[in-house]
Biopython code that builds the backbone (N, CA, C, O; Angstrom):
import numpy as np
from Bio.PDB.StructureBuilder import StructureBuilder

atoms = [
    (1, "MET", "N", (10.811, -4.877, -8.525)),
    (1, "MET", "CA", (9.863, -3.976, -9.166)),
    (1, "MET", "C", (8.645, -3.729, -8.277)),
    (1, "MET", "O", (8.212, -2.587, -8.120)),
    (2, "SER", "N", (8.093, -4.795, -7.697)),
    (2, "SER", "CA", (6.909, -4.621, -6.861)),
    (2, "SER", "C", (7.229, -3.828, -5.599)),
    (2, "SER", "O", (6.360, -3.129, -5.078)),
    (3, "SER", "N", (8.458, -3.922, -5.099)),
    (3, "SER", "CA", (8.854, -3.130, -3.933)),
    (3, "SER", "C", (8.861, -1.644, -4.257)),
    (3, "SER", "O", (8.482, -0.820, -3.425)),
    (4, "ALA", "N", (9.286, -1.305, -5.455)),
    (4, "ALA", "CA", (9.292, 0.098, -5.876)),
    (4, "ALA", "C", (7.871, 0.628, -5.993)),
    (4, "ALA", "O", (7.602, 1.771, -5.623)),
    (5, "ILE", "N", (6.972, -0.183, -6.499)),
    (5, "ILE", "CA", (5.572, 0.228, -6.630)),
    (5, "ILE", "C", (4.956, 0.433, -5.249)),
    (5, "ILE", "O", (4.236, 1.405, -5.021)),
    (6, "ALA", "N", (5.245, -0.493, -4.327)),
    (6, "ALA", "CA", (4.736, -0.353, -2.962)),
    (6, "ALA", "C", (5.285, 0.904, -2.300)),
    (6, "ALA", "O", (4.555, 1.609, -1.603)),
    (7, "ALA", "N", (6.566, 1.188, -2.516)),
    (7, "ALA", "CA", (7.167, 2.396, -1.948)),
    (7, "ALA", "C", (6.496, 3.650, -2.506)),
    (7, "ALA", "O", (6.203, 4.583, -1.758)),
    (8, "LEU", "N", (6.258, 3.673, -3.792)),
    (8, "LEU", "CA", (5.590, 4.834, -4.412)),
    (8, "LEU", "C", (4.161, 4.996, -3.907)),
    (8, "LEU", "O", (3.699, 6.117, -3.692)),
    (9, "ALA", "N", (3.463, 3.885, -3.718)),
    (9, "ALA", "CA", (2.094, 3.950, -3.199)),
    (9, "ALA", "C", (2.084, 4.542, -1.789)),
    (9, "ALA", "O", (1.224, 5.363, -1.470)),
    (10, "HIS", "N", (3.023, 4.136, -0.953)),
    (10, "HIS", "CA", (3.080, 4.672, 0.397)),
    (10, "HIS", "C", (3.542, 6.127, 0.411)),
    (10, "HIS", "O", (3.117, 6.907, 1.264)),
    (11, "LEU", "N", (4.393, 6.485, -0.514)),
    (11, "LEU", "CA", (4.769, 7.884, -0.650)),
    (11, "LEU", "C", (3.543, 8.714, -1.038)),
    (11, "LEU", "O", (3.365, 9.835, -0.562)),
    (12, "GLY", "N", (2.705, 8.154, -1.903)),
    (12, "GLY", "CA", (1.452, 8.815, -2.266)),
    (12, "GLY", "C", (0.557, 9.034, -1.065)),
    (12, "GLY", "O", (-0.111, 10.064, -0.968)),
    (13, "CYS", "N", (0.533, 8.075, -0.145)),
    (13, "CYS", "CA", (-0.252, 8.239, 1.084)),
    (13, "CYS", "C", (0.233, 9.448, 1.882)),
    (13, "CYS", "O", (-0.566, 10.237, 2.386)),
    (14, "ILE", "N", (1.530, 9.575, 1.983)),
    (14, "ILE", "CA", (2.096, 10.694, 2.744)),
    (14, "ILE", "C", (1.710, 12.022, 2.089)),
    (14, "ILE", "O", (1.353, 12.981, 2.774)),
    (15, "ILE", "N", (1.784, 12.066, 0.777)),
    (15, "ILE", "CA", (1.526, 13.316, 0.058)),
    (15, "ILE", "C", (0.034, 13.640, -0.026)),
    (15, "ILE", "O", (-0.365, 14.783, 0.196)),
    (16, "PHE", "N", (-0.787, 12.643, -0.344)),
    (16, "PHE", "CA", (-2.201, 12.900, -0.651)),
    (16, "PHE", "C", (-3.165, 12.609, 0.490)),
    (16, "PHE", "O", (-4.343, 12.953, 0.397)),
    (17, "GLY", "N", (-2.693, 11.984, 1.564)),
    (17, "GLY", "CA", (-3.503, 11.878, 2.769)),
    (17, "GLY", "C", (-4.483, 10.726, 2.844)),
    (17, "GLY", "O", (-4.306, 9.676, 2.226)),
    (18, "GLY", "N", (-5.524, 10.964, 3.626)),
    (18, "GLY", "CA", (-6.479, 9.944, 4.023)),
    (18, "GLY", "C", (-7.137, 9.158, 2.910)),
    (18, "GLY", "O", (-7.355, 7.955, 3.054)),
    (19, "ASP", "N", (-7.453, 9.800, 1.818)),
    (19, "ASP", "CA", (-8.101, 9.086, 0.709)),
    (19, "ASP", "C", (-7.213, 7.964, 0.175)),
    (19, "ASP", "O", (-7.704, 6.892, -0.177)),
    (20, "TRP", "N", (-5.926, 8.209, 0.117)),
    (20, "TRP", "CA", (-4.999, 7.165, -0.355)),
    (20, "TRP", "C", (-4.885, 6.037, 0.653)),
    (20, "TRP", "O", (-4.819, 4.868, 0.273)),
    (21, "TYR", "N", (-4.861, 6.377, 1.939)),
    (21, "TYR", "CA", (-4.827, 5.329, 2.962)),
    (21, "TYR", "C", (-6.072, 4.447, 2.846)),
    (21, "TYR", "O", (-5.985, 3.223, 2.937)),
    (22, "ARG", "N", (-7.223, 5.075, 2.647)),
    (22, "ARG", "CA", (-8.462, 4.301, 2.489)),
    (22, "ARG", "C", (-8.402, 3.415, 1.255)),
    (22, "ARG", "O", (-8.760, 2.239, 1.319)),
    (23, "PHE", "N", (-7.953, 3.965, 0.135)),
    (23, "PHE", "CA", (-7.891, 3.219, -1.116)),
    (23, "PHE", "C", (-6.963, 2.005, -0.991)),
    (23, "PHE", "O", (-7.252, 0.942, -1.542)),
    (24, "LEU", "N", (-5.860, 2.164, -0.273)),
    (24, "LEU", "CA", (-4.906, 1.074, -0.124)),
    (24, "LEU", "C", (-5.269, 0.119, 1.015)),
    (24, "LEU", "O", (-4.548, -0.847, 1.266)),
    (25, "GLY", "N", (-6.375, 0.381, 1.699)),
    (25, "GLY", "CA", (-6.870, -0.544, 2.711)),
    (25, "GLY", "C", (-6.221, -0.425, 4.073)),
    (25, "GLY", "O", (-6.206, -1.393, 4.833)),
    (26, "ALA", "N", (-5.685, 0.738, 4.400)),
    (26, "ALA", "CA", (-5.007, 0.908, 5.683)),
    (26, "ALA", "C", (-5.976, 0.984, 6.854)),
    (26, "ALA", "O", (-5.560, 0.841, 8.004)),
    (27, "GLY", "N", (-7.229, 1.203, 6.592)),
    (27, "GLY", "CA", (-8.214, 1.297, 7.659)),
    (27, "GLY", "C", (-8.640, 2.717, 7.937)),
    (27, "GLY", "O", (-7.905, 3.671, 7.682)),
    (28, "GLU", "N", (-9.837, 2.837, 8.464)),
    (28, "GLU", "CA", (-10.415, 4.158, 8.703)),
    (28, "GLU", "C", (-9.665, 4.928, 9.787)),
    (28, "GLU", "O", (-9.533, 6.149, 9.696)),
    (29, "GLN", "N", (-9.176, 4.234, 10.804)),
    (29, "GLN", "CA", (-8.459, 4.932, 11.867)),
    (29, "GLN", "C", (-7.190, 5.591, 11.335)),
    (29, "GLN", "O", (-6.903, 6.743, 11.662)),
    (30, "MET", "N", (-6.438, 4.872, 10.525)),
    (30, "MET", "CA", (-5.208, 5.431, 9.947)),
    (30, "MET", "C", (-5.554, 6.592, 9.018)),
    (30, "MET", "O", (-4.881, 7.623, 9.037)),
    (31, "ALA", "N", (-6.592, 6.432, 8.210)),
    (31, "ALA", "CA", (-7.004, 7.494, 7.293)),
    (31, "ALA", "C", (-7.461, 8.734, 8.053)),
    (31, "ALA", "O", (-7.140, 9.857, 7.666)),
    (32, "SER", "N", (-8.203, 8.531, 9.124)),
    (32, "SER", "CA", (-8.672, 9.667, 9.925)),
    (32, "SER", "C", (-7.508, 10.395, 10.582)),
    (32, "SER", "O", (-7.480, 11.625, 10.628)),
    (33, "LEU", "N", (-6.550, 9.630, 11.088)),
    (33, "LEU", "CA", (-5.363, 10.265, 11.669)),
    (33, "LEU", "C", (-4.639, 11.114, 10.630)),
    (33, "LEU", "O", (-4.206, 12.227, 10.927)),
    (34, "ALA", "N", (-4.508, 10.592, 9.422)),
    (34, "ALA", "CA", (-3.853, 11.347, 8.354)),
    (34, "ALA", "C", (-4.644, 12.609, 8.012)),
    (34, "ALA", "O", (-4.065, 13.679, 7.822)),
    (35, "ASP", "N", (-5.961, 12.480, 7.935)),
    (35, "ASP", "CA", (-6.803, 13.641, 7.630)),
    (35, "ASP", "C", (-6.692, 14.721, 8.704)),
    (35, "ASP", "O", (-6.818, 15.910, 8.413)),
    (36, "ASN", "N", (-6.454, 14.297, 9.946)),
    (36, "ASN", "CA", (-6.352, 15.251, 11.057)),
    (36, "ASN", "C", (-4.942, 15.791, 11.254)),
    (36, "ASN", "O", (-4.699, 16.569, 12.176)),
    (37, "GLY", "N", (-4.011, 15.383, 10.394)),
    (37, "GLY", "CA", (-2.655, 15.913, 10.466)),
    (37, "GLY", "C", (-1.777, 15.259, 11.515)),
    (37, "GLY", "O", (-0.736, 15.807, 11.876)),
    (38, "ASP", "N", (-2.178, 14.099, 12.009)),
    (38, "ASP", "CA", (-1.375, 13.382, 12.997)),
    (38, "ASP", "C", (-0.082, 12.888, 12.351)),
    (38, "ASP", "O", (-0.058, 12.613, 11.151)),
    (39, "TRP", "N", (0.978, 12.773, 13.123)),
    (39, "TRP", "CA", (2.286, 12.361, 12.614)),
    (39, "TRP", "C", (2.382, 10.860, 12.380)),
    (39, "TRP", "O", (3.182, 10.423, 11.553)),
    (40, "TYR", "N", (1.594, 10.065, 13.080)),
    (40, "TYR", "CA", (1.748, 8.615, 13.069)),
    (40, "TYR", "C", (1.627, 7.976, 11.678)),
    (40, "TYR", "O", (2.501, 7.191, 11.310)),
    (41, "PRO", "N", (0.587, 8.276, 10.888)),
    (41, "PRO", "CA", (0.490, 7.635, 9.570)),
    (41, "PRO", "C", (1.675, 7.954, 8.659)),
    (41, "PRO", "O", (2.158, 7.082, 7.937)),
    (42, "SER", "N", (2.134, 9.185, 8.692)),
    (42, "SER", "CA", (3.280, 9.560, 7.862)),
    (42, "SER", "C", (4.547, 8.856, 8.316)),
    (42, "SER", "O", (5.372, 8.473, 7.486)),
    (43, "MET", "N", (4.713, 8.682, 9.610)),
    (43, "MET", "CA", (5.896, 8.001, 10.126)),
    (43, "MET", "C", (5.889, 6.527, 9.711)),
    (43, "MET", "O", (6.910, 6.002, 9.265)),
    (44, "VAL", "N", (4.753, 5.867, 9.855)),
    (44, "VAL", "CA", (4.648, 4.456, 9.468)),
    (44, "VAL", "C", (4.899, 4.304, 7.968)),
    (44, "VAL", "O", (5.626, 3.406, 7.542)),
    (45, "SER", "N", (4.300, 5.177, 7.182)),
    (45, "SER", "CA", (4.493, 5.103, 5.727)),
    (45, "SER", "C", (5.927, 5.409, 5.334)),
    (45, "SER", "O", (6.451, 4.811, 4.394)),
    (46, "SER", "N", (6.565, 6.326, 6.036)),
    (46, "SER", "CA", (7.967, 6.649, 5.754)),
    (46, "SER", "C", (8.873, 5.447, 5.997)),
    (46, "SER", "O", (9.794, 5.192, 5.221)),
    (47, "VAL", "N", (8.617, 4.721, 7.058)),
    (47, "VAL", "CA", (9.406, 3.525, 7.345)),
    (47, "VAL", "C", (9.233, 2.501, 6.229)),
    (47, "VAL", "O", (10.200, 1.867, 5.808)),
    (48, "ILE", "N", (8.004, 2.341, 5.753)),
    (48, "ILE", "CA", (7.748, 1.404, 4.654)),
    (48, "ILE", "C", (8.460, 1.861, 3.386)),
    (48, "ILE", "O", (9.048, 1.044, 2.677)),
    (49, "VAL", "N", (8.412, 3.150, 3.097)),
    (49, "VAL", "CA", (9.076, 3.678, 1.903)),
    (49, "VAL", "C", (10.581, 3.407, 1.965)),
    (49, "VAL", "O", (11.188, 3.043, 0.958)),
    (50, "LEU", "N", (11.175, 3.581, 3.133)),
    (50, "LEU", "CA", (12.617, 3.429, 3.276)),
    (50, "LEU", "C", (13.085, 1.975, 3.306)),
    (50, "LEU", "O", (14.251, 1.686, 3.039)),
    (51, "CYS", "N", (12.176, 1.072, 3.631)),
    (51, "CYS", "CA", (12.567, -0.357, 3.684)),
    (51, "CYS", "C", (12.468, -0.923, 2.321)),
    (51, "CYS", "O", (12.747, -2.106, 2.123)),
]
sb = StructureBuilder()
sb.init_structure("model")
sb.init_model(0)
sb.init_chain("A")
sb.init_seg("    ")
for serial, (resi, resn, name, xyz) in enumerate(atoms, 1):
    if name == "N":
        sb.init_residue(resn, " ", resi, " ")
    sb.init_atom(name, np.array(xyz, "f"), 0.0, 1.0, " ", f" {name:<3s}", serial, name[0])
structure = sb.get_structure()
């Protein structure tokens, strides 16, 4: 159950961007990359969602 919640939270990061990364504690650098449209945060979150 907790794995499903974590997957949904990371999916939310991909969809909603930097504010979600900040809320979940990913760090300002990751949030800024997401806000700027960089591919890296979405790729990392996608791997987490799929695992």
